[in-house]
N, C-alpha and C positions, 0 to 999 in steps of 0.2 A: 655657911663654914662644914666644913667636913672632917670629921674624925678629931676636931681642934685645931683645924689648918685655919686659917684666917683665908680667903679668893678676893683676888683683887679683879676688878671687871675695866677695861682697858675699853672707852666708847670711841669709837672713829671721827675722825674731823670731816665732813665735805664740805668740799670750796663749790662754790658755783665755777661752771665752764667758763674760759675766758678764749679770748683770742688777741692775738699778738701780728700784727706785720707787720714789713721794713717799713721806712720811714718814707720813702723816695716813691711817688705815685705821676704814672702816666696813662694819659687821658688821653679820646681821639681828639678831641680839643688842642691839645699839645700835641699831638704830632701833627695836625695840619697847621698852626703858627711855626714850630720849627724845623719845618721840611718844606714850605715853603715858596715855590719857583723852582723847583725842582723835577725832572720830568717822571718820574717813579712816582711823586706823591697818591696821582691818583689809585693805582695799583697798591702801595700801601696801605691809605684807609680803606681801601675794599676788604681785604684782608685784616686789620684789626679791629672792622664790625662784622665780619664772619665769625668772631671768635664768640660773639655775642657777649664781652662783656664791657664794661664802659668802664673801669681804670684795671690798672694793673698794679702791682706794689713789687719793686725790684730792692736787689740788697744794696746794689752802689749807683751810688749817685747818677742822675742821665748822664749829666755833662763826659763822665769817666766811662762809662758805657759807650756813647755817642763819639767820643776819642778812638776808642778800639775800633770801633765798626770802620773808623773813616780810616784809620791807620794802615788796619790789614786790607782794607777794598785799594786805597793806593797800593800798598804793595804788588798786591796782583793786578793791576794795570803796569806798573814796572815792570812788571813779570814777564808778563805777555810781550810790552815792548822789546824786549831786551832779542 
Protein backbone atom coordinates (compact mmCIF):
# COMPACT_ATOMS: atom_id res chain seq x y z
CA UNK A 1 0.00 0.00 0.00
CA UNK A 2 1.08 3.45 -0.81
CA UNK A 3 -0.50 6.28 1.16
CA UNK A 4 -3.70 4.32 1.75
CA UNK A 5 -4.10 3.18 -1.90
CA UNK A 6 -4.12 -0.53 -2.69
CA UNK A 7 -1.94 -1.57 -5.64
CA UNK A 8 -2.85 -4.52 -7.79
CA UNK A 9 0.00 -6.43 -9.38
CA UNK A 10 -0.81 -8.18 -12.66
CA UNK A 11 1.49 -11.02 -13.61
CA UNK A 12 2.20 -11.70 -17.27
CA UNK A 13 1.31 -15.16 -18.52
CA UNK A 14 3.94 -16.74 -20.73
CA UNK A 15 3.07 -19.47 -23.16
CA UNK A 16 5.38 -21.92 -24.80
CA UNK A 17 6.30 -21.35 -28.44
CA UNK A 18 4.30 -23.17 -31.07
CA UNK A 19 4.55 -23.69 -34.80
CA UNK A 20 1.62 -23.98 -37.17
CA UNK A 21 2.13 -25.22 -40.70
CA UNK A 22 -0.35 -25.74 -43.53
CA UNK A 23 -1.77 -29.23 -43.80
CA UNK A 24 -0.71 -29.96 -47.38
CA UNK A 25 2.77 -31.50 -47.62
CA UNK A 26 4.87 -32.03 -50.74
CA UNK A 27 7.92 -34.30 -50.57
CA UNK A 28 10.50 -35.45 -53.08
CA UNK A 29 8.81 -38.88 -53.18
CA UNK A 30 5.46 -37.24 -53.95
CA UNK A 31 7.02 -35.29 -56.81
CA UNK A 32 8.68 -38.43 -58.15
CA UNK A 33 5.39 -40.40 -58.11
CA UNK A 34 3.12 -37.66 -59.41
CA UNK A 35 5.38 -36.68 -62.32
CA UNK A 36 6.65 -40.11 -63.32
CA UNK A 37 7.22 -40.40 -67.06
CA UNK A 38 7.54 -36.67 -67.72
CA UNK A 39 10.57 -35.51 -69.65
CA UNK A 40 11.43 -32.76 -67.14
CA UNK A 41 11.27 -35.08 -64.09
CA UNK A 42 15.07 -35.32 -63.57
CA UNK A 43 15.39 -31.53 -63.69
CA UNK A 44 12.47 -31.03 -61.30
CA UNK A 45 13.88 -33.56 -58.83
CA UNK A 46 17.31 -31.92 -58.97
CA UNK A 47 15.76 -28.52 -58.29
CA UNK A 48 13.80 -29.88 -55.33
CA UNK A 49 16.90 -31.64 -53.89
CA UNK A 50 18.96 -28.45 -54.24
CA UNK A 51 16.59 -26.57 -51.91
CA UNK A 52 17.87 -28.74 -49.06
CA UNK A 53 14.34 -29.22 -47.70
CA UNK A 54 12.89 -32.67 -47.08
CA UNK A 55 9.33 -31.43 -47.42
CA UNK A 56 7.33 -28.31 -48.15
CA UNK A 57 4.06 -27.25 -46.58
CA UNK A 58 1.66 -25.47 -48.91
CA UNK A 59 -1.58 -23.63 -48.24
CA UNK A 60 -3.58 -24.78 -51.26
CA UNK A 61 -4.36 -28.44 -51.98
CA UNK A 62 -1.71 -29.90 -54.29
CA UNK A 63 -4.34 -30.93 -56.85
CA UNK A 64 -5.50 -27.32 -57.13
CA UNK A 65 -1.93 -26.07 -57.41
CA UNK A 66 -1.02 -28.59 -60.12
CA UNK A 67 -4.23 -27.84 -62.03
CA UNK A 68 -3.33 -24.13 -62.07
CA UNK A 69 0.21 -24.88 -63.28
CA UNK A 70 -1.09 -27.18 -66.03
CA UNK A 71 -3.70 -24.65 -67.19
CA UNK A 72 -1.07 -21.90 -67.28
CA UNK A 73 1.32 -24.10 -69.27
CA UNK A 74 -1.41 -25.04 -71.75
CA UNK A 75 -2.43 -21.42 -72.18
CA UNK A 76 1.20 -20.54 -72.94
CA UNK A 77 1.46 -23.37 -75.47
CA UNK A 78 -1.75 -22.28 -77.20
CA UNK A 79 -0.53 -18.70 -77.36
CA UNK A 80 2.72 -19.76 -79.04
CA UNK A 81 0.85 -21.85 -81.64
CA UNK A 82 -1.23 -18.88 -82.85
